[in-house]
MMTF fields as JSON, N, C-alpha, C and O atoms, coordinates in Angstrom:
{
  "mmtfVersion": "1.0.0",
  "mmtfProducer": "UNKNOWN",
  "numBonds": 383,
  "numAtoms": 384,
  "numGroups": 96,
  "numChains": 1,
  "numModels": 1,
  "chainsPerModel": [1],
  "groupsPerChain": [96],
  "chainIdList": ["A"],
  "bondAtomList": [4, 2, 8, 6, 12, 10, 16, 14, 20, 18, 24, 22, 28, 26, 32, 30, 36, 34, 40, 38, 44, 42, 48, 46, 52, 50, 56, 54, 60, 58, 64, 62, 68, 66, 72, 70, 76, 74, 80, 78, 84, 82, 88, 86, 92, 90, 96, 94, 100, 98, 104, 102, 108, 106, 112, 110, 116, 114, 120, 118, 124, 122, 128, 126, 132, 130, 136, 134, 140, 138, 144, 142, 148, 146, 152, 150, 156, 154, 160, 158, 164, 162, 168, 166, 172, 170, 176, 174, 180, 178, 184, 182, 188, 186, 192, 190, 196, 194, 200, 198, 204, 202, 208, 206, 212, 210, 216, 214, 220, 218, 224, 222, 228, 226, 232, 230, 236, 234, 240, 238, 244, 242, 248, 246, 252, 250, 256, 254, 260, 258, 264, 262, 268, 266, 272, 270, 276, 274, 280, 278, 284, 282, 288, 286, 292, 290, 296, 294, 300, 298, 304, 302, 308, 306, 312, 310, 316, 314, 320, 318, 324, 322, 328, 326, 332, 330, 336, 334, 340, 338, 344, 342, 348, 346, 352, 350, 356, 354, 360, 358, 364, 362, 368, 366, 372, 370, 376, 374, 380, 378],
  "bondOrderList": [1, 1, 1, 1, 1, 1, 1, 1, 1, 1, 1, 1, 1, 1, 1, 1, 1, 1, 1, 1, 1, 1, 1, 1, 1, 1, 1, 1, 1, 1, 1, 1, 1, 1, 1, 1, 1, 1, 1, 1, 1, 1, 1, 1, 1, 1, 1, 1, 1, 1, 1, 1, 1, 1, 1, 1, 1, 1, 1, 1, 1, 1, 1, 1, 1, 1, 1, 1, 1, 1, 1, 1, 1, 1, 1, 1, 1, 1, 1, 1, 1, 1, 1, 1, 1, 1, 1, 1, 1, 1, 1, 1, 1, 1, 1],
  "groupList": [{"groupName": "MET", "atomNameList": ["N", "CA", "C", "O"], "elementList": ["N", "C", "C", "O"], "formalChargeList": [0, 0, 0, 0], "bondAtomList": [1, 0, 2, 1, 3, 2], "bondOrderList": [1, 1, 2], "singleLetterCode": "M", "chemCompType": "L-PEPTIDE LINKING"}, {"groupName": "LYS", "atomNameList": ["N", "CA", "C", "O"], "elementList": ["N", "C", "C", "O"], "formalChargeList": [0, 0, 0, 0], "bondAtomList": [1, 0, 2, 1, 3, 2], "bondOrderList": [1, 1, 2], "singleLetterCode": "K", "chemCompType": "L-PEPTIDE LINKING"}, {"groupName": "GLY", "atomNameList": ["N", "CA", "C", "O"], "elementList": ["N", "C", "C", "O"], "formalChargeList": [0, 0, 0, 0], "bondAtomList": [1, 0, 2, 1, 3, 2], "bondOrderList": [1, 1, 2], "singleLetterCode": "G", "chemCompType": "PEPTIDE LINKING"}, {"groupName": "HIS", "atomNameList": ["N", "CA", "C", "O"], "elementList": ["N", "C", "C", "O"], "formalChargeList": [0, 0, 0, 0], "bondAtomList": [1, 0, 2, 1, 3, 2], "bondOrderList": [1, 1, 2], "singleLetterCode": "H", "chemCompType": "L-PEPTIDE LINKING"}, {"groupName": "SER", "atomNameList": ["N", "CA", "C", "O"], "elementList": ["N", "C", "C", "O"], "formalChargeList": [0, 0, 0, 0], "bondAtomList": [1, 0, 2, 1, 3, 2], "bondOrderList": [1, 1, 2], "singleLetterCode": "S", "chemCompType": "L-PEPTIDE LINKING"}, {"groupName": "PRO", "atomNameList": ["N", "CA", "C", "O"], "elementList": ["N", "C", "C", "O"], "formalChargeList": [0, 0, 0, 0], "bondAtomList": [1, 0, 2, 1, 3, 2], "bondOrderList": [1, 1, 2], "singleLetterCode": "P", "chemCompType": "L-PEPTIDE LINKING"}, {"groupName": "VAL", "atomNameList": ["N", "CA", "C", "O"], "elementList": ["N", "C", "C", "O"], "formalChargeList": [0, 0, 0, 0], "bondAtomList": [1, 0, 2, 1, 3, 2], "bondOrderList": [1, 1, 2], "singleLetterCode": "V", "chemCompType": "L-PEPTIDE LINKING"}, {"groupName": "THR", "atomNameList": ["N", "CA", "C", "O"], "elementList": ["N", "C", "C", "O"], "formalChargeList": [0, 0, 0, 0], "bondAtomList": [1, 0, 2, 1, 3, 2], "bondOrderList": [1, 1, 2], "singleLetterCode": "T", "chemCompType": "L-PEPTIDE LINKING"}, {"groupName": "ASN", "atomNameList": ["N", "CA", "C", "O"], "elementList": ["N", "C", "C", "O"], "formalChargeList": [0, 0, 0, 0], "bondAtomList": [1, 0, 2, 1, 3, 2], "bondOrderList": [1, 1, 2], "singleLetterCode": "N", "chemCompType": "L-PEPTIDE LINKING"}, {"groupName": "GLU", "atomNameList": ["N", "CA", "C", "O"], "elementList": ["N", "C", "C", "O"], "formalChargeList": [0, 0, 0, 0], "bondAtomList": [1, 0, 2, 1, 3, 2], "bondOrderList": [1, 1, 2], "singleLetterCode": "E", "chemCompType": "L-PEPTIDE LINKING"}, {"groupName": "ILE", "atomNameList": ["N", "CA", "C", "O"], "elementList": ["N", "C", "C", "O"], "formalChargeList": [0, 0, 0, 0], "bondAtomList": [1, 0, 2, 1, 3, 2], "bondOrderList": [1, 1, 2], "singleLetterCode": "I", "chemCompType": "L-PEPTIDE LINKING"}, {"groupName": "ASP", "atomNameList": ["N", "CA", "C", "O"], "elementList": ["N", "C", "C", "O"], "formalChargeList": [0, 0, 0, 0], "bondAtomList": [1, 0, 2, 1, 3, 2], "bondOrderList": [1, 1, 2], "singleLetterCode": "D", "chemCompType": "L-PEPTIDE LINKING"}, {"groupName": "TRP", "atomNameList": ["N", "CA", "C", "O"], "elementList": ["N", "C", "C", "O"], "formalChargeList": [0, 0, 0, 0], "bondAtomList": [1, 0, 2, 1, 3, 2], "bondOrderList": [1, 1, 2], "singleLetterCode": "W", "chemCompType": "L-PEPTIDE LINKING"}, {"groupName": "ALA", "atomNameList": ["N", "CA", "C", "O"], "elementList": ["N", "C", "C", "O"], "formalChargeList": [0, 0, 0, 0], "bondAtomList": [1, 0, 2, 1, 3, 2], "bondOrderList": [1, 1, 2], "singleLetterCode": "A", "chemCompType": "L-PEPTIDE LINKING"}, {"groupName": "ARG", "atomNameList": ["N", "CA", "C", "O"], "elementList": ["N", "C", "C", "O"], "formalChargeList": [0, 0, 0, 0], "bondAtomList": [1, 0, 2, 1, 3, 2], "bondOrderList": [1, 1, 2], "singleLetterCode": "R", "chemCompType": "L-PEPTIDE LINKING"}, {"groupName": "PHE", "atomNameList": ["N", "CA", "C", "O"], "elementList": ["N", "C", "C", "O"], "formalChargeList": [0, 0, 0, 0], "bondAtomList": [1, 0, 2, 1, 3, 2], "bondOrderList": [1, 1, 2], "singleLetterCode": "F", "chemCompType": "L-PEPTIDE LINKING"}, {"groupName": "LEU", "atomNameList": ["N", "CA", "C", "O"], "elementList": ["N", "C", "C", "O"], "formalChargeList": [0, 0, 0, 0], "bondAtomList": [1, 0, 2, 1, 3, 2], "bondOrderList": [1, 1, 2], "singleLetterCode": "L", "chemCompType": "L-PEPTIDE LINKING"}, {"groupName": "TYR", "atomNameList": ["N", "CA", "C", "O"], "elementList": ["N", "C", "C", "O"], "formalChargeList": [0, 0, 0, 0], "bondAtomList": [1, 0, 2, 1, 3, 2], "bondOrderList": [1, 1, 2], "singleLetterCode": "Y", "chemCompType": "L-PEPTIDE LINKING"}],
  "groupTypeList": [0, 1, 1, 2, 3, 4, 5, 6, 7, 1, 6, 1, 8, 4, 9, 5, 8, 10, 1, 4, 5, 11, 12, 6, 10, 12, 13, 13, 12, 13, 11, 14, 10, 7, 15, 9, 9, 10, 1, 1, 1, 7, 2, 0, 7, 9, 4, 9, 6, 10, 1, 6, 0, 14, 14, 7, 16, 1, 5, 8, 4, 15, 1, 16, 12, 14, 1, 14, 6, 14, 7, 1, 4, 16, 1, 3, 14, 1, 1, 15, 1, 17, 9, 14, 1, 1, 6, 14, 8, 1, 1, 10, 8, 11, 17, 10],
  "groupIdList": [1, 2, 3, 4, 5, 6, 7, 8, 9, 10, 11, 12, 13, 14, 15, 16, 17, 18, 19, 20, 21, 22, 23, 24, 25, 26, 27, 28, 29, 30, 31, 32, 33, 34, 35, 36, 37, 38, 39, 40, 41, 42, 43, 44, 45, 46, 47, 48, 49, 50, 51, 52, 53, 54, 55, 56, 57, 58, 59, 60, 61, 62, 63, 64, 65, 66, 67, 68, 69, 70, 71, 72, 73, 74, 75, 76, 77, 78, 79, 80, 81, 82, 83, 84, 85, 86, 87, 88, 89, 90, 91, 92, 93, 94, 95, 96],
  "secStructList": [7, 7, 6, 6, 7, 7, 7, 7, 7, 7, 7, 6, 6, 7, 7, 7, 7, 6, 6, 1, 2, 2, 2, 2, 2, 2, 2, 2, 2, 7, 6, 6, 1, 7, 2, 2, 2, 2, 2, 2, 2, 2, 7, 7, 7, 2, 2, 2, 2, 2, 2, 2, 2, 2, 2, 2, 1, 7, 2, 2, 2, 2, 2, 2, 2, 2, 2, 2, 2, 2, 2, 7, 1, 6, 6, 1, 2, 2, 2, 2, 2, 2, 2, 2, 2, 2, 2, 2, 2, 2, 2, 2, 2, 2, 2, 7],
  "xCoordList": [-39.277, -39.535, -41.042, -41.712, -41.548, -42.969, -43.296, -42.463, -44.537, -44.97, -45.009, -45.423, -44.574, -44.618, -43.472, -43.39, -42.594, -41.454, -40.259, -39.805, -39.759, -38.569, -37.384, -37.513, -36.24, -35.071, -34.583, -34.701, -34.049, -33.524, -32.03, -31.298, -31.59, -30.176, -29.524, -29.938, -28.508, -27.791, -26.638, -25.847, -26.561, -25.537, -24.617, -25.064, -23.331, -22.369, -22.67, -22.725, -22.863, -23.183, -24.538, -24.619, -25.586, -26.918, -27.219, -26.582, -28.198, -28.548, -29.242, -30.257, -28.716, -29.387, -30.641, -30.876, -31.425, -32.64, -32.254, -31.294, -33.006, -32.666, -32.755, -32.109, -33.533, -33.644, -32.451, -32.244, -31.681, -30.517, -29.346, -29.179, -28.535, -27.342, -26.339, -25.506, -26.423, -25.523, -25.803, -24.938, -27.014, -27.347, -26.462, -26.034, -26.187, -25.348, -23.953, -23.375, -23.418, -22.088, -22.101, -21.197, -23.128, -23.248, -23.354, -22.701, -24.172, -24.377, -23.109, -22.804, -22.382, -21.151, -20.095, -19.326, -20.045, -19.094, -19.532, -18.689, -20.843, -21.345, -20.961, -21.197, -20.378, -19.915, -21.046, -20.914, -22.138, -23.21, -24.209, -25.133, -24.036, -24.936, -24.223, -23.182, -24.799, -24.162, -24.505, -25.435, -23.733, -24.013, -25.375, -26.049, -25.771, -27.08, -28.205, -29.194, -28.054, -29.063, -29.101, -30.174, -27.932, -27.877, -28.584, -29.328, -28.353, -29.006, -30.524, -31.277, -30.97, -32.401, -33.066, -34.184, -32.387, -33.0, -32.854, -33.743, -31.724, -31.482, -31.445, -31.616, -31.226, -31.108, -29.709, -29.489, -28.756, -27.376, -26.588, -26.643, -25.854, -25.008, -23.732, -23.472, -22.942, -21.678, -20.755, -20.125, -20.668, -19.782, -20.262, -19.444, -21.58, -22.098, -21.795, -21.49, -21.881, -21.54, -20.063, -19.7, -19.218, -17.781, -17.531, -16.696, -18.244, -18.087, -18.504, -17.83, -19.619, -20.076, -19.038, -18.723, -18.517, -17.513, -16.246, -15.646, -15.835, -14.636, -14.82, -13.895, -16.037, -16.322, -16.387, -15.924, -16.958, -17.245, -16.156, -16.0, -15.409, -14.389, -13.059, -12.788, -12.246, -10.875, -10.134, -10.534, -9.058, -8.345, -7.892, -8.047, -7.34, -6.891, -8.062, -7.98, -9.143, -10.33, -10.896, -11.319, -10.903, -11.389, -10.511, -11.029, -9.187, -8.276, -8.506, -8.513, -8.693, -8.965, -10.28, -10.366, -11.291, -12.588, -12.493, -13.027, -11.808, -11.664, -10.905, -11.281, -9.852, -9.084, -9.972, -9.931, -10.762, -11.663, -12.735, -13.057, -13.279, -14.32, -13.745, -14.389, -12.545, -11.935, -11.59, -11.734, -11.135, -10.672, -11.8, -11.688, -12.868, -13.987, -14.938, -15.216, -15.424, -16.357, -17.789, -18.695, -18.017, -19.383, -20.09, -21.32, -19.381, -20.02, -20.669, -21.448, -20.365, -20.957, -21.695, -21.114, -22.96, -23.813, -23.272, -23.284, -22.801, -22.305, -21.085, -20.991, -20.154, -18.959, -19.333, -18.76, -20.291, -20.715, -21.302, -20.966, -22.176, -22.77, -21.702, -21.758, -20.737, -19.652, -18.829, -18.517, -18.477, -17.695, -18.47, -17.887, -19.769, -20.596, -20.619, -20.576, -20.686, -20.671, -19.347, -19.32, -18.233, -16.921, -16.834, -16.331, -17.322, -17.272, -18.15, -17.745, -19.345, -20.276, -19.689, -19.763, -19.107, -18.505, -17.309, -17.085, -16.548, -15.386, -15.837, -15.239, -16.902, -17.412, -17.906, -17.665, -18.599, -19.104, -17.948, -17.989, -16.914, -15.765, -14.954, -14.336, -14.937, -14.211, -14.859, -14.17, -16.172, -16.865, -16.724, -16.895, -16.412, -16.314, -15.018, -14.753],
  "yCoordList": [9.103, 8.352, 8.116, 7.801, 8.273, 8.071, 6.586, 5.751, 6.277, 4.882, 4.407, 5.136, 3.189, 2.603, 3.034, 2.608, 3.866, 4.304, 3.431, 3.391, 2.744, 1.938, 2.634, 3.193, 2.605, 3.28, 2.587, 1.371, 3.364, 2.839, 2.621, 3.533, 1.417, 1.106, 1.435, 0.944, 2.265, 2.617, 1.638, 1.408, 1.079, 0.101, 0.726, 1.447, 0.441, 1.011, 0.58, 1.419, -0.694, -1.219, -1.906, -3.122, -1.131, -1.711, -2.584, -2.46, -3.459, -4.394, -3.672, -3.011, -3.784, -3.172, -3.954, -5.053, -3.383, -4.036, -5.327, -5.353, -6.395, -7.707, -7.717, -8.542, -6.828, -6.761, -6.041, -6.11, -5.363, -4.627, -5.587, -6.542, -5.34, -6.191, -6.055, -6.936, -4.953, -4.755, -5.745, -5.992, -6.314, -7.253, -8.495, -9.017, -8.969, -10.167, -9.892, -10.733, -8.733, -8.368, -8.257, -8.75, -7.609, -7.459, -8.832, -9.08, -9.709, -11.038, -11.885, -12.671, -11.727, -12.5, -12.089, -12.933, -10.821, -10.352, -10.738, -10.899, -10.89, -11.206, -12.642, -13.568, -12.817, -14.147, -15.101, -16.301, -14.615, -15.5, -15.878, -16.651, -15.35, -15.695, -16.707, -16.415, -17.899, -18.973, -18.858, -18.151, -19.567, -19.594, -20.224, -19.858, -21.16, -21.796, -20.782, -20.808, -19.878, -18.844, -17.854, -17.408, -17.514, -16.61, -17.255, -16.59, -18.554, -19.256, -19.285, -19.117, -19.497, -19.558, -18.204, -18.153, -17.118, -15.793, -15.197, -14.485, -15.488, -14.857, -15.844, -15.45, -17.119, -18.118, -18.219, -18.96, -17.483, -17.502, -18.593, -18.719, -19.381, -20.414, -19.783, -18.598, -20.591, -20.097, -19.583, -18.538, -20.304, -19.876, -18.563, -17.737, -18.363, -17.095, -15.941, -14.832, -16.205, -15.17, -14.809, -13.635, -15.808, -15.564, -14.704, -13.8, -14.977, -14.183, -12.729, -11.803, -12.538, -11.173, -10.454, -9.29, -11.142, -10.524, -10.194, -9.141, -11.07, -10.823, -9.592, -8.799, -9.439, -8.315, -6.99, -5.969, -6.996, -5.729, -5.272, -4.071, -6.193, -5.815, -5.51, -5.962, -4.739, -4.524, -5.845, -6.682, -6.049, -7.332, -7.73, -8.886, -6.791, -7.125, -7.437, -8.339, -6.696, -6.958, -8.335, -9.057, -8.694, -10.016, -11.104, -12.098, -10.935, -11.925, -12.077, -13.193, -10.961, -11.018, -11.745, -12.555, -11.451, -12.093, -13.598, -14.384, -14.002, -15.43, -16.151, -17.254, -15.535, -16.129, -16.287, -17.309, -15.277, -15.289, -16.373, -17.066, -16.516, -17.518, -18.927, -19.818, -19.13, -20.465, -20.877, -22.047, -19.932, -20.279, -20.327, -21.039, -19.599, -19.608, -20.736, -21.007, -21.381, -22.485, -21.993, -22.782, -20.723, -20.22, -20.061, -20.03, -19.96, -19.706, -20.954, -20.846, -22.118, -23.359, -24.02, -24.261, -24.306, -24.805, -26.095, -26.22, -27.05, -28.31, -28.074, -28.621, -27.258, -26.964, -26.214, -26.454, -25.31, -24.526, -25.444, -25.314, -26.369, -27.283, -28.168, -28.438, -28.617, -29.449, -28.676, -29.205, -27.434, -26.602, -26.33, -26.35, -26.077, -25.823, -27.056, -26.934, -28.257, -29.486, -29.62, -29.994, -29.31, -29.396, -28.441, -28.81, -27.221, -26.229, -26.676, -26.587, -27.153, -27.595, -28.774, -28.803, -29.747, -30.902, -30.494, -31.052, -29.535, -29.061, -28.421, -28.652, -27.611, -26.976, -28.012, -27.896, -29.028, -30.073, -30.83, -31.116, -31.159, -31.882, -31.044, -31.596, -29.72, -28.843, -28.829, -28.645, -29.02, -29.008, -30.316, -30.351, -31.384, -32.703, -32.839, -33.878],
  "zCoordList": [13.548, 12.347, 12.233, 13.216, 11.037, 10.795, 10.775, 10.424, 11.162, 11.114, 9.661, 8.76, 9.464, 8.124, 7.232, 6.08, 7.743, 6.928, 7.259, 8.403, 6.269, 6.493, 5.844, 4.754, 6.498, 5.938, 4.665, 4.518, 3.777, 2.52, 2.694, 3.077, 2.413, 2.503, 1.179, 0.129, 1.234, 0.009, -0.17, 0.746, -1.347, -1.675, -2.714, -3.606, -2.585, -3.524, -4.958, -5.857, -5.173, -6.504, -6.432, -6.254, -6.57, -6.466, -7.689, -8.735, -7.527, -8.591, -9.737, -9.517, -10.964, -12.117, -12.492, -11.989, -13.365, -13.844, -14.563, -15.333, -14.309, -14.885, -16.405, -17.052, -16.979, -18.442, -19.066, -20.277, -18.253, -18.74, -18.961, -18.202, -19.996, -20.196, -19.051, -18.842, -18.314, -17.181, -16.053, -15.214, -16.032, -14.969, -15.054, -14.024, -16.254, -16.425, -15.884, -15.195, -16.189, -15.704, -14.188, -13.515, -13.655, -12.204, -11.527, -10.513, -12.086, -11.504, -11.615, -10.717, -12.704, -12.882, -11.859, -11.399, -11.497, -10.484, -9.082, -8.199, -8.857, -7.517, -7.155, -7.931, -5.993, -5.581, -5.273, -5.516, -4.753, -4.303, -5.391, -5.138, -6.585, -7.69, -8.572, -9.162, -8.652, -9.411, -10.896, -11.285, -11.706, -13.142, -13.42, -14.383, -12.584, -12.75, -12.565, -13.297, -11.574, -11.358, -12.518, -12.925, -13.046, -14.198, -15.383, -16.103, -15.587, -16.701, -16.507, -17.466, -15.274, -15.003, -15.269, -15.783, -14.922, -15.057, -16.455, -16.922, -17.13, -18.431, -19.587, -20.741, -19.294, -20.35, -20.926, -21.883, -20.357, -20.852, -20.146, -18.923, -20.925, -20.342, -19.805, -20.015, -19.111, -18.557, -19.657, -19.495, -20.774, -21.862, -22.481, -22.887, -22.556, -23.077, -22.127, -22.567, -20.823, -19.833, -19.96, -19.875, -20.161, -20.323, -21.559, -21.526, -22.642, -23.862, -23.629, -24.08, -22.925, -22.616, -21.762, -22.008, -20.772, -19.891, -20.676, -20.46, -21.575, -22.378, -23.267, -23.44, -23.836, -24.727, -23.979, -24.487, -22.771, -22.095, -21.135, -20.913, -20.568, -19.592, -20.27, -21.383, -19.576, -20.022, -19.87, -19.061, -20.634, -20.577, -19.161, -18.766, -18.409, -17.049, -16.129, -15.295, -16.281, -15.459, -15.767, -14.864, -17.046, -17.429, -16.829, -16.32, -16.879, -16.304, -14.804, -14.285, -14.113, -12.679, -12.399, -11.476, -13.195, -13.004, -13.233, -12.451, -14.313, -14.612, -13.5, -13.102, -13.009, -11.917, -10.689, -10.005, -10.424, -9.267, -9.416, -8.45, -10.606, -10.843, -10.731, -10.176, -11.252, -11.2, -9.774, -9.419, -8.951, -7.613, -6.593, -5.595, -6.811, -5.859, -6.2, -7.368, -5.174, -5.4, -5.469, -5.738, -5.235, -5.13, -6.466, -6.49, -7.564, -8.852, -9.449, -10.396, -8.917, -9.4, -8.239, -7.181, -8.443, -7.359, -6.729, -5.505, -7.527, -6.969, -6.085, -4.986, -6.567, -5.778, -4.505, -3.442, -4.618, -3.465, -2.39, -1.213, -2.789, -1.822, -1.181, 0.019, -1.968, -1.449, -0.423, 0.643, -0.733, 0.184, 1.468, 2.552, 1.366, 2.556, 3.454, 4.678, 2.845, 3.64, 4.378, 5.551, 3.682, 4.318, 5.507, 6.569, 5.327, 6.402, 7.566, 8.725, 7.258, 8.294, 9.073, 10.301, 8.363, 9.032, 9.875, 10.95, 9.4, 10.15, 11.457, 12.508, 11.387, 12.609, 13.603, 14.805, 13.099, 13.983, 14.626, 15.823, 13.847, 14.372, 15.342, 16.252, 15.177, 16.091, 17.469, 18.472, 17.533, 18.807, 19.578, 20.797, 18.861, 19.505, 20.223, 20.827]
}
């Protein structure tokens, strides 16, 4: 390997350009990207993201996405922080 050459990691679904409309769809599917982050980067609210997803996805895909968003706590920053605290406290209590 040559000096200064870093290997390129190939990802199945790489991140599209943020200026592309596909970025919103990609970010909405990503579990670790919250609606607050999407709003900060694109200015779109949660309801606007839902409208975009409804327009672009097939009906079954949209239903799966909505179910996933409702059940996962990661898409909302407050819920995510609350869940992380629960997990952290559980780990601490397991060691005691």
